[in-house]
N, C-alpha and C positions, 0 to 999 in steps of 0.2 A: 504494499499499499503506499510506502513511503516513495518509491519509484514514481508511482503516478502522480503524486502532489509535486515532486522535485521537479520533473518535466515542465509542467506549466509556470512553476515559480522561475525555472531557469530561462524559459522563453520570455516571461514578463520582465525579467531583469535585463536580457540581452537588447529587448525593445526599448526599455526605458534608457539604458546606456547609449544606444544609437541615437534616440532622440536628443539626449543631452549634448551629444557631439554636434548636432546641428543647430543647437540654440545660440550659437554665435551671431546670429541674425535676429533682430527683434522688429523689423519693419517690414512692410509689405512690399517696399522698393529695393529689398535685398533678397539675392538669391545665392545660398551657400552649398559648398560641397564640404568636405571634411576640414580642409586647411585654407580654402580660398572662397571668397565672396565676390559677387558682382553687384555693385550698387548703381541704381539710376536714380537721380535726384533732380528736381526742378531747377531751372536756372533762375532763382528767385533768392532774395536775401533772406536768411535764416532758415533756408532748407537744409534738413539734416538727415541723417541716418545713424543708428546704433549698429555697429559691425565688428564682430570679434572683440567685443568688450571695449571698445572706443567709440567716440562719437566723431563722424565726419560731417564738416558743414561747408556748404557752398559759399564762396566768398565774391569771385568775379569770373568771367570768361570772356574771351574773344574768339575769333575763328580758329586759333592754333593752340591757345594756352588757357588752362583752368587753374584758379587759385582756390585751393581748399585749406580748411584748417582740420587736422587730423590730430587726435590726442592732445589737443591744446597747441599744436605746432603749425605754422602757416606754411604750405608748400605750393609750389607751382608745377603743373604737369603740362608737357607738350606733348602734341601727337608724335608717334614713333620713339619716344624717349624711353630708356630703360626704367623700371622701377626704382622708386626712391624709398630709402629705409626710413620710417618714421615710428617712434613708439615701439619698436620691435616687430614691425609689420612692413611689408613691402606693397607700395601703392604705385598703381600705373594707370594711365589714361586709356579708355577704350574708345571713347567718341564724344564729340560735342555736337549736339543738335540745337535746332533753334529754340526749343522748351526745355529740354533735359541734358545732362551730363551723365555719363556712364563710365565707371572706373572699378578697377579690380582691387581688393584688398587680400593679400596673403600672408600666412604666418611663415 
């Protein structure tokens, strides 16, 4: 009888652990895997998202460059640029649209 109870508990634990790994994202505009998230935020002042335990805020953008505040540090990302290390995370720009900005945040 112990074996029968143990299997559902093990399955429940595994599911809970998997969900905990994916909770690095707390916003509808964030899509995460295990160690990397894609964030899409509006190009408006004070637009932000919580990702991998830090807040990422939109500051400004032009056609090629986006300025964000990530983990309290202001950074500039340019199209085609390698990821920038900030707060122990790697941040890189995906795209700049007319209304939104998309970027990657990885551990």
